[in-house]
Structures are given as structure tokens and as C-alpha cells.
PDB file of N, CA, C and O in Angstrom, chain B, residues numbered from 101:
ATOM      1  N   MET B 101      28.032  21.848   1.130  1.00  0.00           N
ATOM      2  CA  MET B 101      27.024  21.427   0.248  1.00  0.00           C
ATOM      3  C   MET B 101      26.798  19.966   0.318  1.00  0.00           C
ATOM      4  O   MET B 101      25.660  19.499   0.275  1.00  0.00           O
ATOM      5  N   MET B 102      27.795  19.281   0.419  1.00  0.00           N
ATOM      6  CA  MET B 102      27.454  17.731   0.386  1.00  0.00           C
ATOM      7  C   MET B 102      26.838  17.276   1.728  1.00  0.00           C
ATOM      8  O   MET B 102      26.119  16.277   1.766  1.00  0.00           O
ATOM      9  N   ASN B 103      27.117  18.001   2.823  1.00  0.00           N
ATOM     10  CA  ASN B 103      26.685  17.638   4.106  1.00  0.00           C
ATOM     11  C   ASN B 103      25.120  17.919   3.938  1.00  0.00           C
ATOM     12  O   ASN B 103      24.297  17.042   4.198  1.00  0.00           O
ATOM     13  N   TRP B 104      24.760  19.180   3.492  1.00  0.00           N
ATOM     14  CA  TRP B 104      23.326  19.557   3.261  1.00  0.00           C
ATOM     15  C   TRP B 104      22.557  18.374   2.227  1.00  0.00           C
ATOM     16  O   TRP B 104      21.475  17.863   2.516  1.00  0.00           O
ATOM     17  N   ALA B 105      23.149  18.131   1.278  1.00  0.00           N
ATOM     18  CA  ALA B 105      22.546  17.157   0.582  1.00  0.00           C
ATOM     19  C   ALA B 105      22.376  15.787   1.162  1.00  0.00           C
ATOM     20  O   ALA B 105      21.377  15.118   0.899  1.00  0.00           O
ATOM     21  N   SER B 106      23.345  15.350   1.957  1.00  0.00           N
ATOM     22  CA  SER B 106      23.188  14.097   2.611  1.00  0.00           C
ATOM     23  C   SER B 106      22.058  14.102   3.644  1.00  0.00           C
ATOM     24  O   SER B 106      21.306  13.144   3.827  1.00  0.00           O
ATOM     25  N   LYS B 107      22.002  15.354   4.354  1.00  0.00           N
ATOM     26  CA  LYS B 107      20.958  15.429   5.405  1.00  0.00           C
ATOM     27  C   LYS B 107      19.506  15.527   4.731  1.00  0.00           C
ATOM     28  O   LYS B 107      18.539  14.977   5.258  1.00  0.00           O
ATOM     29  N   PHE B 108      19.409  16.208   3.617  1.00  0.00           N
ATOM     30  CA  PHE B 108      18.301  16.249   2.895  1.00  0.00           C
ATOM     31  C   PHE B 108      17.663  14.778   2.471  1.00  0.00           C
ATOM     32  O   PHE B 108      16.464  14.509   2.545  1.00  0.00           O
ATOM     33  N   ILE B 109      18.614  13.956   2.052  1.00  0.00           N
ATOM     34  CA  ILE B 109      18.380  12.651   1.494  1.00  0.00           C
ATOM     35  C   ILE B 109      17.942  11.752   2.666  1.00  0.00           C
ATOM     36  O   ILE B 109      17.037  10.921   2.599  1.00  0.00           O
ATOM     37  N   GLN B 110      18.686  12.019   3.735  1.00  0.00           N
ATOM     38  CA  GLN B 110      18.312  11.219   4.901  1.00  0.00           C
ATOM     39  C   GLN B 110      16.903  11.515   5.557  1.00  0.00           C
ATOM     40  O   GLN B 110      16.188  10.654   6.069  1.00  0.00           O
ATOM     41  N   ALA B 111      16.622  12.819   5.467  1.00  0.00           N
ATOM     42  CA  ALA B 111      15.298  13.315   5.861  1.00  0.00           C
ATOM     43  C   ALA B 111      14.095  12.919   5.017  1.00  0.00           C
ATOM     44  O   ALA B 111      12.964  12.762   5.477  1.00  0.00           O
ATOM     45  N   ALA B 112      14.437  12.773   3.753  1.00  0.00           N
ATOM     46  CA  ALA B 112      13.436  12.163   2.702  1.00  0.00           C
ATOM     47  C   ALA B 112      13.196  10.681   3.015  1.00  0.00           C
ATOM     48  O   ALA B 112      12.096  10.133   3.083  1.00  0.00           O
ATOM     49  N   LEU B 113      14.357  10.140   3.186  1.00  0.00           N
ATOM     50  CA  LEU B 113      14.156   8.585   3.487  1.00  0.00           C
ATOM     51  C   LEU B 113      13.553   8.212   4.746  1.00  0.00           C
ATOM     52  O   LEU B 113      12.898   7.175   4.848  1.00  0.00           O
ATOM     53  N   ALA B 114      13.753   9.048   5.762  1.00  0.00           N
ATOM     54  CA  ALA B 114      13.100   8.898   7.034  1.00  0.00           C
ATOM     55  C   ALA B 114      11.573   8.951   6.892  1.00  0.00           C
ATOM     56  O   ALA B 114      10.783   8.156   7.401  1.00  0.00           O
ATOM     57  N   LEU B 115      11.287   9.982   6.143  1.00  0.00           N
ATOM     58  CA  LEU B 115       9.633  10.342   5.903  1.00  0.00           C
ATOM     59  C   LEU B 115       9.120   9.038   5.041  1.00  0.00           C
ATOM     60  O   LEU B 115       8.060   8.465   5.294  1.00  0.00           O
ATOM     61  N   SER B 116       9.958   8.675   4.057  1.00  0.00           N
ATOM     62  CA  SER B 116       9.490   7.425   3.257  1.00  0.00           C
ATOM     63  C   SER B 116       9.396   6.215   4.094  1.00  0.00           C
ATOM     64  O   SER B 116       8.458   5.436   3.925  1.00  0.00           O
ATOM     65  N   PHE B 117      10.301   6.001   4.986  1.00  0.00           N
ATOM     66  CA  PHE B 117      10.321   4.837   5.784  1.00  0.00           C
ATOM     67  C   PHE B 117       9.228   4.810   6.820  1.00  0.00           C
ATOM     68  O   PHE B 117       8.693   3.765   7.189  1.00  0.00           O
ATOM     69  N   SER B 118       8.936   5.947   7.249  1.00  0.00           N
ATOM     70  CA  SER B 118       7.781   6.203   8.213  1.00  0.00           C
ATOM     71  C   SER B 118       6.414   5.760   7.559  1.00  0.00           C
ATOM     72  O   SER B 118       5.598   5.022   8.111  1.00  0.00           O
ATOM     73  N   ARG B 119       6.276   6.340   6.255  1.00  0.00           N
ATOM     74  CA  ARG B 119       5.166   5.986   5.460  1.00  0.00           C
ATOM     75  C   ARG B 119       4.958   4.603   5.229  1.00  0.00           C
ATOM     76  O   ARG B 119       3.870   4.054   5.404  1.00  0.00           O
ATOM     77  N   VAL B 120       6.063   3.989   4.809  1.00  0.00           N
ATOM     78  CA  VAL B 120       6.041   2.519   4.577  1.00  0.00           C
ATOM     79  C   VAL B 120       5.619   1.834   5.815  1.00  0.00           C
ATOM     80  O   VAL B 120       4.752   0.963   5.741  1.00  0.00           O
ATOM     81  N   GLU B 121       6.135   2.137   6.905  1.00  0.00           N
ATOM     82  CA  GLU B 121       5.833   1.476   8.275  1.00  0.00           C
ATOM     83  C   GLU B 121       4.342   1.623   8.454  1.00  0.00           C
ATOM     84  O   GLU B 121       3.659   0.680   8.853  1.00  0.00           O
ATOM     85  N   GLU B 122       3.835   2.811   8.157  1.00  0.00           N
ATOM     86  CA  GLU B 122       2.233   3.053   8.360  1.00  0.00           C
ATOM     87  C   GLU B 122       1.581   2.081   7.442  1.00  0.00           C
ATOM     88  O   GLU B 122       0.747   1.301   7.902  1.00  0.00           O
ATOM     89  N   ILE B 123       1.866   2.068   6.301  1.00  0.00           N
ATOM     90  CA  ILE B 123       1.197   1.181   5.391  1.00  0.00           C
ATOM     91  C   ILE B 123       1.357  -0.331   5.664  1.00  0.00           C
ATOM     92  O   ILE B 123       0.448  -1.121   5.412  1.00  0.00           O
ATOM     93  N   LYS B 124       2.553  -0.709   6.190  1.00  0.00           N
ATOM     94  CA  LYS B 124       2.584  -2.134   6.549  1.00  0.00           C
ATOM     95  C   LYS B 124       1.787  -2.473   7.741  1.00  0.00           C
ATOM     96  O   LYS B 124       1.237  -3.571   7.822  1.00  0.00           O
ATOM     97  N   ASN B 125       1.692  -1.520   8.742  1.00  0.00           N
ATOM     98  CA  ASN B 125       0.899  -1.801   9.998  1.00  0.00           C
ATOM     99  C   ASN B 125      -0.562  -1.842   9.470  1.00  0.00           C
ATOM    100  O   ASN B 125      -1.278  -2.771   9.843  1.00  0.00           O
ATOM    101  N   ASN B 126      -0.977  -1.041   8.757  1.00  0.00           N
ATOM    102  CA  ASN B 126      -2.387  -0.953   8.314  1.00  0.00           C
ATOM    103  C   ASN B 126      -2.833  -2.177   7.583  1.00  0.00           C
ATOM    104  O   ASN B 126      -3.951  -2.674   7.721  1.00  0.00           O
ATOM    105  N   ARG B 127      -1.862  -2.650   6.770  1.00  0.00           N
ATOM    106  CA  ARG B 127      -2.100  -3.913   5.950  1.00  0.00           C
ATOM    107  C   ARG B 127      -2.183  -5.114   6.860  1.00  0.00           C
ATOM    108  O   ARG B 127      -3.095  -5.929   6.723  1.00  0.00           O
ATOM    109  N   ILE B 128      -1.309  -5.237   7.729  1.00  0.00           N
ATOM    110  CA  ILE B 128      -1.222  -6.401   8.851  1.00  0.00           C
ATOM    111  C   ILE B 128      -2.628  -6.199   9.452  1.00  0.00           C
ATOM    112  O   ILE B 128      -3.391  -7.160   9.351  1.00  0.00           O
ATOM    113  N   LYS B 129      -3.057  -5.135  10.037  1.00  0.00           N
ATOM    114  CA  LYS B 129      -4.300  -5.116  10.698  1.00  0.00           C
ATOM    115  C   LYS B 129      -5.437  -5.664   9.785  1.00  0.00           C
ATOM    116  O   LYS B 129      -6.144  -6.581  10.203  1.00  0.00           O
ATOM    117  N   GLU B 130      -5.630  -5.128   8.557  1.00  0.00           N
ATOM    118  CA  GLU B 130      -6.532  -5.583   7.678  1.00  0.00           C
ATOM    119  C   GLU B 130      -6.529  -7.170   7.278  1.00  0.00           C
ATOM    120  O   GLU B 130      -7.566  -7.821   7.146  1.00  0.00           O
ATOM    121  N   LEU B 131      -5.370  -7.633   7.126  1.00  0.00           N
ATOM    122  CA  LEU B 131      -5.218  -9.060   6.782  1.00  0.00           C
ATOM    123  C   LEU B 131      -5.674  -9.751   8.024  1.00  0.00           C
ATOM    124  O   LEU B 131      -6.367 -10.755   7.861  1.00  0.00           O
ATOM    125  N   ARG B 132      -5.403  -9.384   9.194  1.00  0.00           N
ATOM    126  CA  ARG B 132      -5.807 -10.105  10.461  1.00  0.00           C
ATOM    127  C   ARG B 132      -7.236 -10.074  10.587  1.00  0.00           C
ATOM    128  O   ARG B 132      -7.813 -11.009  11.142  1.00  0.00           O
ATOM    129  N   GLU B 133      -7.860  -9.096  10.131  1.00  0.00           N
ATOM    130  CA  GLU B 133      -9.233  -8.849  10.318  1.00  0.00           C
ATOM    131  C   GLU B 133      -9.940  -9.839   9.225  1.00  0.00           C
ATOM    132  O   GLU B 133     -11.007 -10.390   9.498  1.00  0.00           O
ATOM    133  N   MET B 134      -9.417  -9.992   8.227  1.00  0.00           N
ATOM    134  CA  MET B 134      -9.983 -10.905   7.178  1.00  0.00           C
ATOM    135  C   MET B 134      -9.795 -12.324   7.582  1.00  0.00           C
ATOM    136  O   MET B 134     -10.663 -13.176   7.394  1.00  0.00           O
ATOM    137  N   LYS B 135      -8.589 -12.576   8.168  1.00  0.00           N
ATOM    138  CA  LYS B 135      -8.414 -14.036   8.735  1.00  0.00           C
ATOM    139  C   LYS B 135      -9.421 -14.302   9.794  1.00  0.00           C
ATOM    140  O   LYS B 135      -9.825 -15.459   9.911  1.00  0.00           O
ATOM    141  N   SER B 136      -9.829 -13.465  10.500  1.00  0.00           N
ATOM    142  CA  SER B 136     -10.792 -13.765  11.531  1.00  0.00           C
ATOM    143  C   SER B 136     -12.241 -14.167  10.969  1.00  0.00           C
ATOM    144  O   SER B 136     -13.063 -14.799  11.633  1.00  0.00           O
ATOM    145  N   LYS B 137     -12.448 -13.708   9.630  1.00  0.00           N
ATOM    146  CA  LYS B 137     -13.622 -13.917   9.161  1.00  0.00           C
ATOM    147  C   LYS B 137     -13.733 -15.073   8.171  1.00  0.00           C
ATOM    148  O   LYS B 137     -14.783 -15.183   7.538  1.00  0.00           O
ATOM    149  N   ILE B 138     -12.728 -15.955   7.980  1.00  0.00           N
ATOM    150  CA  ILE B 138     -12.629 -16.998   7.161  1.00  0.00           C
ATOM    151  C   ILE B 138     -13.606 -18.036   7.439  1.00  0.00           C
ATOM    152  O   ILE B 138     -14.317 -18.397   6.501  1.00  0.00           O
ATOM    153  N   LYS B 139     -13.768 -18.631   8.706  1.00  0.00           N
ATOM    154  CA  LYS B 139     -14.679 -19.542   8.933  1.00  0.00           C
ATOM    155  C   LYS B 139     -16.121 -19.079   9.080  1.00  0.00           C
ATOM    156  O   LYS B 139     -17.055 -19.807   8.745  1.00  0.00           O
ATOM    157  N   ASN B 140     -16.287 -17.879   9.577  1.00  0.00           N
ATOM    158  CA  ASN B 140     -17.596 -17.405   9.976  1.00  0.00           C
ATOM    159  C   ASN B 140     -18.508 -16.664   8.661  1.00  0.00           C
ATOM    160  O   ASN B 140     -19.733 -16.612   8.551  1.00  0.00           O
ATOM    161  N   ASP B 141     -17.515 -16.153   7.781  1.00  0.00           N
ATOM    162  CA  ASP B 141     -18.174 -15.333   6.672  1.00  0.00           C
ATOM    163  C   ASP B 141     -17.103 -15.622   5.578  1.00  0.00           C
ATOM    164  O   ASP B 141     -16.238 -14.782   5.332  1.00  0.00           O
ATOM    165  N   PRO B 142     -17.158 -16.697   4.986  1.00  0.00           N
ATOM    166  CA  PRO B 142     -16.224 -17.035   3.807  1.00  0.00           C
ATOM    167  C   PRO B 142     -16.588 -16.126   2.587  1.00  0.00           C
ATOM    168  O   PRO B 142     -15.690 -15.768   1.825  1.00  0.00           O
ATOM    169  N   LEU B 143     -17.792 -15.772   2.401  1.00  0.00           N
ATOM    170  CA  LEU B 143     -18.161 -15.088   1.185  1.00  0.00           C
ATOM    171  C   LEU B 143     -17.593 -13.647   1.180  1.00  0.00           C
ATOM    172  O   LEU B 143     -17.031 -13.220   0.171  1.00  0.00           O
ATOM    173  N   VAL B 144     -17.735 -12.881   2.315  1.00  0.00           N
ATOM    174  CA  VAL B 144     -17.127 -11.660   2.512  1.00  0.00           C
ATOM    175  C   VAL B 144     -15.510 -11.705   2.361  1.00  0.00           C
ATOM    176  O   VAL B 144     -14.900 -10.730   1.923  1.00  0.00           O
ATOM    177  N   VAL B 145     -14.887 -12.849   2.734  1.00  0.00           N
ATOM    178  CA  VAL B 145     -13.457 -12.888   2.543  1.00  0.00           C
ATOM    179  C   VAL B 145     -13.227 -13.117   0.963  1.00  0.00           C
ATOM    180  O   VAL B 145     -12.342 -12.450   0.426  1.00  0.00           O
ATOM    181  N   GLU B 146     -13.910 -13.945   0.260  1.00  0.00           N
ATOM    182  CA  GLU B 146     -13.789 -14.144  -1.039  1.00  0.00           C
ATOM    183  C   GLU B 146     -14.014 -13.084  -1.901  1.00  0.00           C
ATOM    184  O   GLU B 146     -13.369 -12.980  -2.945  1.00  0.00           O
ATOM    185  N   ASN B 147     -14.940 -12.217  -1.542  1.00  0.00           N
ATOM    186  CA  ASN B 147     -15.228 -10.853  -2.268  1.00  0.00           C
ATOM    187  C   ASN B 147     -14.069  -9.714  -1.889  1.00  0.00           C
ATOM    188  O   ASN B 147     -13.729  -8.772  -2.605  1.00  0.00           O
ATOM    189  N   TRP B 148     -13.640 -10.001  -0.788  1.00  0.00           N
ATOM    190  CA  TRP B 148     -12.434  -9.004  -0.410  1.00  0.00           C
ATOM    191  C   TRP B 148     -11.252  -9.397  -1.195  1.00  0.00           C
ATOM    192  O   TRP B 148     -10.559  -8.516  -1.704  1.00  0.00           O
ATOM    193  N   PHE B 149     -10.944 -10.711  -1.346  1.00  0.00           N
ATOM    194  CA  PHE B 149      -9.836 -11.068  -2.116  1.00  0.00           C
ATOM    195  C   PHE B 149      -9.991 -10.696  -3.766  1.00  0.00           C
ATOM    196  O   PHE B 149      -9.091 -10.318  -4.515  1.00  0.00           O
ATOM    197  N   ASP B 150     -11.161 -10.880  -4.032  1.00  0.00           N
ATOM    198  CA  ASP B 150     -11.570 -10.439  -5.506  1.00  0.00           C
ATOM    199  C   ASP B 150     -11.268  -8.990  -5.784  1.00  0.00           C
ATOM    200  O   ASP B 150     -10.714  -8.612  -6.816  1.00  0.00           O
ATOM    201  N   ASN B 151     -11.701  -8.120  -4.708  1.00  0.00           N
ATOM    202  CA  ASN B 151     -11.581  -6.744  -4.835  1.00  0.00           C
ATOM    203  C   ASN B 151      -9.878  -6.362  -4.682  1.00  0.00           C
ATOM    204  O   ASN B 151      -9.374  -5.462  -5.353  1.00  0.00           O
ATOM    205  N   GLU B 152      -9.201  -7.078  -3.831  1.00  0.00           N
ATOM    206  CA  GLU B 152      -7.805  -6.667  -3.917  1.00  0.00           C
ATOM    207  C   GLU B 152      -7.090  -7.182  -5.005  1.00  0.00           C
ATOM    208  O   GLU B 152      -6.090  -6.586  -5.405  1.00  0.00           O
ATOM    209  N   ILE B 153      -7.522  -8.330  -5.592  1.00  0.00           N
ATOM    210  CA  ILE B 153      -6.873  -8.738  -6.881  1.00  0.00           C
ATOM    211  C   ILE B 153      -7.114  -7.701  -7.954  1.00  0.00           C
ATOM    212  O   ILE B 153      -6.174  -7.304  -8.643  1.00  0.00           O
ATOM    213  N   ASN B 154      -8.408  -7.226  -8.123  1.00  0.00           N
ATOM    214  CA  ASN B 154      -8.846  -6.270  -9.044  1.00  0.00           C
ATOM    215  C   ASN B 154      -8.048  -4.993  -8.865  1.00  0.00           C
ATOM    216  O   ASN B 154      -7.693  -4.399  -9.883  1.00  0.00           O
ATOM    217  N   LYS B 155      -7.745  -4.535  -7.731  1.00  0.00           N
ATOM    218  CA  LYS B 155      -7.032  -3.252  -7.507  1.00  0.00           C
ATOM    219  C   LYS B 155      -5.453  -3.433  -8.005  1.00  0.00           C
ATOM    220  O   LYS B 155      -4.840  -2.494  -8.513  1.00  0.00           O
ATOM    221  N   ILE B 156      -4.909  -4.653  -7.816  1.00  0.00           N
ATOM    222  CA  ILE B 156      -3.673  -4.799  -8.383  1.00  0.00           C
ATOM    223  C   ILE B 156      -3.585  -4.651  -9.897  1.00  0.00           C
ATOM    224  O   ILE B 156      -2.767  -3.957 -10.500  1.00  0.00           O
ATOM    225  N   ILE B 157      -4.611  -5.455 -10.458  1.00  0.00           N
ATOM    226  CA  ILE B 157      -4.774  -5.547 -11.934  1.00  0.00           C
ATOM    227  C   ILE B 157      -4.880  -4.227 -12.417  1.00  0.00           C
ATOM    228  O   ILE B 157      -4.167  -3.907 -13.369  1.00  0.00           O
ATOM    229  N   ASN B 158      -5.693  -3.368 -11.891  1.00  0.00           N
ATOM    230  CA  ASN B 158      -5.984  -2.010 -12.383  1.00  0.00           C
ATOM    231  C   ASN B 158      -5.003  -0.932 -12.286  1.00  0.00           C
ATOM    232  O   ASN B 158      -5.107   0.139 -12.884  1.00  0.00           O
ATOM    233  N   VAL B 159      -3.882  -1.315 -11.372  1.00  0.00           N
ATOM    234  CA  VAL B 159      -2.919  -0.267 -11.095  1.00  0.00           C
ATOM    235  C   VAL B 159      -2.263   0.212 -12.405  1.00  0.00           C
ATOM    236  O   VAL B 159      -2.058   1.418 -12.538  1.00  0.00           O
ATOM    237  N   THR B 160      -1.928  -0.624 -13.350  1.00  0.00           N
ATOM    238  CA  THR B 160      -1.247  -0.261 -14.651  1.00  0.00           C
ATOM    239  C   THR B 160      -2.293  -0.252 -15.872  1.00  0.00           C
ATOM    240  O   THR B 160      -2.104   0.470 -16.851  1.00  0.00           O
ATOM    241  N   GLU B 161      -3.336  -1.045 -15.762  1.00  0.00           N
ATOM    242  CA  GLU B 161      -4.240  -1.060 -16.814  1.00  0.00           C
ATOM    243  C   GLU B 161      -4.973   0.112 -17.154  1.00  0.00           C
ATOM    244  O   GLU B 161      -5.275   0.420 -18.307  1.00  0.00           O
ATOM    245  N   ASN B 162      -5.337   0.954 -15.827  1.00  0.00           N
ATOM    246  CA  ASN B 162      -6.087   2.242 -16.014  1.00  0.00           C
ATOM    247  C   ASN B 162      -5.197   3.415 -15.542  1.00  0.00           C
ATOM    248  O   ASN B 162      -5.655   4.317 -14.841  1.00  0.00           O
ATOM    249  N   SER B 163      -3.865   3.370 -15.963  1.00  0.00           N
ATOM    250  CA  SER B 163      -2.893   4.327 -15.636  1.00  0.00           C
ATOM    251  C   SER B 163      -2.226   4.941 -16.822  1.00  0.00           C
ATOM    252  O   SER B 163      -1.827   4.176 -17.700  1.00  0.00           O
ATOM    253  N   ASP B 164      -2.067   6.144 -16.946  1.00  0.00           N
ATOM    254  CA  ASP B 164      -1.277   6.690 -18.154  1.00  0.00           C
ATOM    255  C   ASP B 164       0.142   6.740 -17.803  1.00  0.00           C
ATOM    256  O   ASP B 164       0.866   7.364 -18.578  1.00  0.00           O
ATOM    257  N   TYR B 165       0.663   6.200 -16.784  1.00  0.00           N
ATOM    258  CA  TYR B 165       2.078   5.958 -16.444  1.00  0.00           C
ATOM    259  C   TYR B 165       2.617   7.383 -16.204  1.00  0.00           C
ATOM    260  O   TYR B 165       3.836   7.431 -16.039  1.00  0.00           O
ATOM    261  N   SER B 166       1.980   8.498 -16.155  1.00  0.00           N
ATOM    262  CA  SER B 166       2.434   9.754 -15.650  1.00  0.00           C
ATOM    263  C   SER B 166       2.143  10.064 -14.310  1.00  0.00           C
ATOM    264  O   SER B 166       2.427  11.169 -13.849  1.00  0.00           O
ATOM    265  N   THR B 167       1.545   9.090 -13.575  1.00  0.00           N
ATOM    266  CA  THR B 167       1.224   9.330 -12.195  1.00  0.00           C
ATOM    267  C   THR B 167       2.470   9.083 -11.273  1.00  0.00           C
ATOM    268  O   THR B 167       3.388   8.334 -11.608  1.00  0.00           O
ATOM    269  N   ASP B 168       2.438   9.641 -10.309  1.00  0.00           N
ATOM    270  CA  ASP B 168       3.672   9.517  -9.319  1.00  0.00           C
ATOM    271  C   ASP B 168       3.618   8.338  -8.551  1.00  0.00           C
ATOM    272  O   ASP B 168       2.613   7.644  -8.702  1.00  0.00           O
ATOM    273  N   LEU B 169       4.533   7.940  -7.713  1.00  0.00           N
ATOM    274  CA  LEU B 169       4.615   6.737  -7.012  1.00  0.00           C
ATOM    275  C   LEU B 169       3.714   6.710  -5.808  1.00  0.00           C
ATOM    276  O   LEU B 169       3.352   5.630  -5.341  1.00  0.00           O
ATOM    277  N   GLU B 170       3.332   7.883  -5.277  1.00  0.00           N
ATOM    278  CA  GLU B 170       2.230   7.908  -4.055  1.00  0.00           C
ATOM    279  C   GLU B 170       0.953   7.521  -4.812  1.00  0.00           C
ATOM    280  O   GLU B 170       0.222   6.691  -4.272  1.00  0.00           O
ATOM    281  N   SER B 171       0.625   7.996  -5.920  1.00  0.00           N
ATOM    282  CA  SER B 171      -0.724   7.807  -6.404  1.00  0.00           C
ATOM    283  C   SER B 171      -0.915   6.229  -6.791  1.00  0.00           C
ATOM    284  O   SER B 171      -2.009   5.665  -6.806  1.00  0.00           O
ATOM    285  N   LEU B 172       0.335   5.615  -7.102  1.00  0.00           N
ATOM    286  CA  LEU B 172       0.275   4.201  -7.553  1.00  0.00           C
ATOM    287  C   LEU B 172       0.185   3.322  -6.094  1.00  0.00           C
ATOM    288  O   LEU B 172      -0.540   2.334  -5.977  1.00  0.00           O
ATOM    289  N   ILE B 173       0.890   3.755  -5.206  1.00  0.00           N
ATOM    290  CA  ILE B 173       0.599   3.207  -3.885  1.00  0.00           C
ATOM    291  C   ILE B 173      -0.765   3.187  -3.267  1.00  0.00           C
ATOM    292  O   ILE B 173      -1.272   2.207  -2.722  1.00  0.00           O
ATOM    293  N   ASP B 174      -1.356   4.481  -3.423  1.00  0.00           N
ATOM    294  CA  ASP B 174      -2.765   4.773  -3.081  1.00  0.00           C
ATOM    295  C   ASP B 174      -3.657   3.774  -3.836  1.00  0.00           C
ATOM    296  O   ASP B 174      -4.593   3.282  -3.206  1.00  0.00           O
ATOM    297  N   LYS B 175      -3.479   3.441  -5.047  1.00  0.00           N
ATOM    298  CA  LYS B 175      -4.362   2.653  -5.834  1.00  0.00           C
ATOM    299  C   LYS B 175      -4.198   1.184  -5.476  1.00  0.00           C
ATOM    300  O   LYS B 175      -5.121   0.423  -5.768  1.00  0.00           O
ATOM    301  N   ILE B 176      -3.108   0.711  -4.869  1.00  0.00           N
ATOM    302  CA  ILE B 176      -2.820  -0.718  -4.357  1.00  0.00           C
ATOM    303  C   ILE B 176      -3.418  -0.767  -2.823  1.00  0.00           C
ATOM    304  O   ILE B 176      -3.753  -1.853  -2.350  1.00  0.00           O
ATOM    305  N   LYS B 177      -3.515   0.209  -2.217  1.00  0.00           N
ATOM    306  CA  LYS B 177      -4.052   0.086  -0.811  1.00  0.00           C
ATOM    307  C   LYS B 177      -5.387  -0.245  -0.653  1.00  0.00           C
ATOM    308  O   LYS B 177      -5.866  -0.356   0.475  1.00  0.00           O
TER     309      LYS B 177
END
């Protein structure tokens, strides 16, 4: 029984880590794209930052706290 539980936990962690890795890589790509626009299109970059800040602010302000972790992560992305 303990071996089964351990394997189940390891499998769940592996899925979570691969999802985190995917989110990380997507975020790095997005940030690099914005960095490339700083000099040529600063208004786009400023608006993007405002949008990102608002996403973070709205995570808990517009939530009923009954949402799961995945939906909170989606709100931040």
C-alpha cells in the first residue's frame, strides 16, 4: 500500500513539475518578446505591464476563494 501511494505521489509531482516547466518557458518567451519592444514600442510595453499588474490584483479581488489552484494559475498567466 505504501509503495502504491508513493508512486502515486511521485506521478502527481511529475505532472505538476512538467506543468510548471511549461508555464516557466512560456513566461520567459513572453518577457523576452516584451523586452525586444522596449525601445521601439514603449507604449505597447507600458500597456502590457499595466495588464499584467491588473491580472495579479484581480486574482483574489474577484475570487470567491473556492477556486482551485489551477484556475488561480490561469488567472495569473
